[in-house]
C-alpha positions, -999 to 999 in steps of 0.1 A, spaced: -170 39 119 -191 4 105 -219 21 112 -212 47 85 -198 17 55 -233 16 39 -232 55 37 -193 54 25 -204 23 -2 -235 45 -18 -209 74 -17 -188 55 -35 -212 36 -60 -223 73 -68 -189 76 -89 -197 49 -110 -226 66 -130 -196 90 -142 -176 59 -149 -196 42 -169 -211 71 -188 -184 76 -211 -171 54 -239 -137 61 -226 -140 51 -188 -105 49 -180 -97 87 -189 -110 109 -164 -96 141 -188 -119 127 -214 -150 123 -196 -177 153 -200 -202 140 -178 -178 139 -147 -188 164 -118 -166 189 -113 -183 201 -79 -198 180 -53 -202 182 -14 -168 172 1 -184 156 33 -198 129 1 -167 130 -16 -139 122 12 -155 88 24 -155 78 -18 -116 89 -21 -113 65 15 -127 39 0 -108 38 -31 -75 38 -14 -89 6 6 -98 -10 -27 -60 2 -45 -43 -14 -15 -59 -36 -2 -71 -59 -33 -53 -53 -61 -20 -42 -51 -19 -62 -22 -23 -88 -47 9 -79 -69 30 -72 -39 23 -104 -18 31 -124 -49 64 -101 -62 72 -102 -20 71 -137 -17 44 -140 9 21 -156 -13 21 -178 -42 -2 -195 -67 -21 -223 -54 -14 -252 -76 -51 -264 -76 -60 -230 -93 -51 -205 -117 -62 -168 -106 -24 -152 -103 -6 -172 -124 7 -145 -147 14 -121 -115 35 -150 -103 49 -158 -137 60 -122 -142 38 -123 -173 16 -98 -167 -2 -80 -197 -13 -41 -197 -47 -53 -194 -41 -61 -162 -33 -31 -149 -66 -12 -162 -86 -9 -130 -62 -1 -106 -45 27 -130 -84 35 -123 -94 33 -95 -62 55 -85 -72 83 -113 -107 85 -113 -119 78 -79 -92 83 -55 -70 110 -72 -101 132 -91 -121 130 -62 -94 145 -36 -89 175 -64 -130 184 -66 -127 190 -22 -93 213 -25 -110 228 -54 -140 242 -29 -140 277 -24 -158 279 10 -132 280 47 -155 260 61 -142 234 38 -107 239 51 -104 207 70 -116 183 43 -93 203 18 -64 194 45 -69 161 45 -82 157 7 -41 174 1 -26 147 23 -50 116 6 -39 134 -27 1 131 -15 -3 92 -1 -19 81 -34 4 98 -63 30 78 -41 16 47 -44 10 53 -80 46 63 -90 63 41 -72 42 12 -88 43 33 -122 74 53 -125 67 83 -141 29 94 -146 5 125 -154 6 150 -132 4 186 -133 -22 182 -164 -38 151 -148 -73 156 -129 -80 188 -150 -110 173 -165 -114 182 -205 -86 212 -204 -60 180 -208 -73 156 -227 -40 138 -227 -19 149 -198 18 140 -202 38 122 -180 62 135 -157 94 126 -135 95 105 -104 116 134 -91 82 161 -100 61 137 -86 80 133 -51 82 173 -48 48 173 -56 39 148 -30 57 171 -3 44 201 -12 8 183 -10 16 172 23 24 209 33 -3 222 22 -28 196 39 -7 203 75 -15 244 67 -49 242 61 -56 212 88 -40 244 111 -68 268 103 -92 283 124 -120 279 107 -132 248 92 -158 217 95 -148 187 110 -155 160 90 -164 136 121 -180 102 108 -178 114 70 -141 107 78 -133 68 81 -98 68 91 -99 90 121 -135 103 131 -130 136 125 -94 137 148 -72 168 134 -43 160 155 -43 120 141 -40 137 106 -11 157 115 9 130 125 -3 110 94 11 139 77 45 140 97 47 100 90 38 103 52 66 127 47 92 109 68 83 76 47 85 101 15 122 116 23 132 76 30 126 66 -5 146 91 -14 173 79 8 194 58 -19 190 83 -51 189 121 -37 205 114 0 212 150 4 177 161 0 164 133 24 185 142 48 177 174 50 141 169 48 141 148 80 162 172 103 140 195 96 108 174 99 124 166 135 131 202 138 92 207 148 93 177 169 68 159 152 43 135 166 42 102 143 14 80 144 15 50 168 -15 33 156 -34 19 123 -44 38 101 -67 16 80 -104 11 65 -123 -17 87 -151 -37 66 -184 -59 71 -193 -95 65 -226 -82 46 -237 -61 19 -210 -60 -7 -194 -43 29 -162 -69 23 -127 -71 31 -123 -59 -11 -98 -87 -18 -119 -114 -1 -149 -96 -18 -132 -105 -48 -121 -140 -41 -158 -148 -35 -170 -136 -69 -144 -159 -86 -166 -186 -69 -149 -197 -36 -114 -205 -48 -88 -207 -31 -61 -189 -52 -34 -174 -26 -14 -197 -3 22 -198 15 55 -193 -1 83 -210 11 104 -177 10 86 -156 39 77 -197 59 109 -206 54 130 -174 69 104 -175 96 111 -214 107 148 -202 107 135 -175 134 115 -198 151 89 -170 147 54 -174 161 40 -148 132 37 -180 105 9 -193 129 -12 -159 128 -5 -152 86 -13 -187 78 -35 -214 81 -25 -250 95 -33 -279 77 -39 -301 106 -34 -300 142 5 -301 133 30 -275 143 39 -266 105 28 -246 81 24 -263 46 43 -245 19 57 -247 -17 87 -225 -34 73 -192 -49 58 -199 -83 64 -234 -82 28 -245 -83 34 -267 -122 52 -290 -99 29 -294 -73 -5 -302 -87 -17 -321 -63 -3 -303 -30 -26 -295 -5 -9 -257 11 -16 -233 37 -34 -209 29 -32 -172 43 -52 -168 79 -84 -145 80 -66 -118 92 -52 -108 60 -83 -112 43 -72 -137 13 -84 -166 28 -119 -178 4 -130 -205 34 -130 -184 62 -157 -158 65 -137 -137 87 -118 -129 61 -141 -101 52 -134 -85 81 -95 -78 78 -86 -43 70 -69 -23 39 -43 -8 55 -24 27 48 -1 28 79 7 2 112 21 10 143 48 -13 134 57 4 102 60 40 116 85 27 144 107 11 115 104 42 100 115 62 129 142 38 133 160 33 97 161 80 99 180 73 131 202 47 114 211 72 91 220 101 116 187 119 103 166 121 131 168 124 168 153 95 177 173 58 185 174 35 163 174 5 186 145 16 207 122 23 177 134 -13 159 118 -25 190 91 -12 194 85 -19 156 85 -52 163 70 -54 195 42 -37 176 36 -63 153 36 -90 179 9 -68 198 -11 -65 168 -12 -104 160 -20 -109 195 11 -124 206 20 -127 241 47 -112 258 63 -142 263 64 -147 224 79 -118 223 109 -121 247 115 -154 229 114 -139 199 142 -113 202 169 -135 216 173 -143 180 161 -105 167 186 -81 189 193 -54 170 231 -56 159 263 -42 175 276 -35 141 265 -6 124 266 -18 86 245 -50 103 218 -24 113 198 -15 80 194 -48 69 181 -60 100 154 -27 105 147 -34 72 138 -74 72 122 -70 101 100 -46 85 93 -69 64 86 -96 89 59 -63 102 43 -55 66 39 -88 53 -1 -100 47 -9 -65 55 10 -42 37 20 -67 9 29 -32 -18 50 -13 5 68 -44 13 73 -52 -22 83 -11 -21 112 -19 5 128 -48 -11 132 -29 -46 148 6 -28 172 -15 -1 177 -49 -16 166 -64 18 156 -89 24 185 -108 9 163 -141 13 142 -137 -20 145 -161 -51 131 -157 -87 97 -175 -89 99 -210 -102 73 -201 -126 92 -169 -144 91 -165 -181 110 -133 -183 151 -134 -184 174 -157 -156 178 -138 -128 153 -106 -135 122 -99 -111 95 -72 -111 107 -33 -104 80 -19 -117 38 -19 -129 34 -20 -163 17 6 -175 -23 -6 -186 -35 -7 -218 -64 22 -213 -33 49 -213 -16 32 -245 -47 35 -270 -61 67 -254 -35 91 -242 -13 108 -270 9 116 -245 15 81 -237 57 78 -233 57 40 -240 54 9 -224 81 -3 -201 93 -36 -190 83 -55 -159 120 -50 -157 124 -16 -155 135 -2 -123 118 33 -109 137 62 -102 149 54 -65 156 19 -69 190 21 -76 203 -9 -54 
């Protein structure tokens, strides 16, 4: 994977020629210079690198602050507006562009190949398209779908409901698996940054993604979620048992994207430990806090401030995130931190929730325990650490307490590594319960962010733009 990274970045940069050749550069549907055909072997790494940029930088920061893993450092200012719930529409231009112009459009070009030799590339592209559309709709709500990715035929793609987007996500997953089961196709091999061309791993990815998509509907359409998950389990599916991520290097602009951005900000540490998660870790005597954050001294503590309380702590030194999550600008090992699409722990917690709801044949307690074990193992913690922790984290015997336990432990496992997903799950379920309103909030009392706001690029260039929605408007599946 690493030996191909320069080729991958080169392929990713090829897209910037077209990306900058049109005045309205954020709208692929208005760019006549954007290529409609290209070799899938060149485009697949571009799609995968784009997703890494989205999850490893932009949404990692939004999720990190709004899931209260990190807060703004009192001695700097880069992410103050996010911590204050005061973002402007221009702030989301780049994440929208990375989603549509790089990830989705290039995936669509792969899908449009007419060669049966590209069946495996096309199958993977359908799965990545499904994954990215879920990221997009979970972040923004209603989004362009059918008329998006169609070039100049639709200069102002209409927005469609999240329900329609989720229907398409599930259809793309099914189509992807169908193509992966083809008898004809060229294996992408090392052009595939995630699995090196292992098609069985891609099928496990598809099953895990489908499980995640159906569970996202648990509160808004339980009957569809139940039927979908039961049908999935009837196929005797294999789920992911390893992380799905992009790994990076320490040189040549190939670093972790968040670390790379921080270096561009002149090596100022902007993200530090939020009291919300640190206090929860301390209450449970959870050793993961020492893996996710750096101590400021030899003392056995993590220094934190309350979420958004940077104005009252201008002289306080606060613990930064560890290099494991890519957010420590003063530790060069941050360059190596992966950008994660799935972790092994997340896969187990998804299975645990499905079993808890009675929609799966798995054992809820067993997969819950495996999720915690995977989280500890991924951080290099010992079996003794795990055993001691499990005395406080036993799976509840009382049914009404089990979902909270599953999602709260899932939150601890996602923290730092999949911040956007941690925020998604809090919005869907209301867990964990210990979140607070940012001390720096500029919105109404008791309110917290429920979505990203649409980008200014859409407001100024899409005639079908539905209008800005406030940060506090809930997305379709967020009904708790």
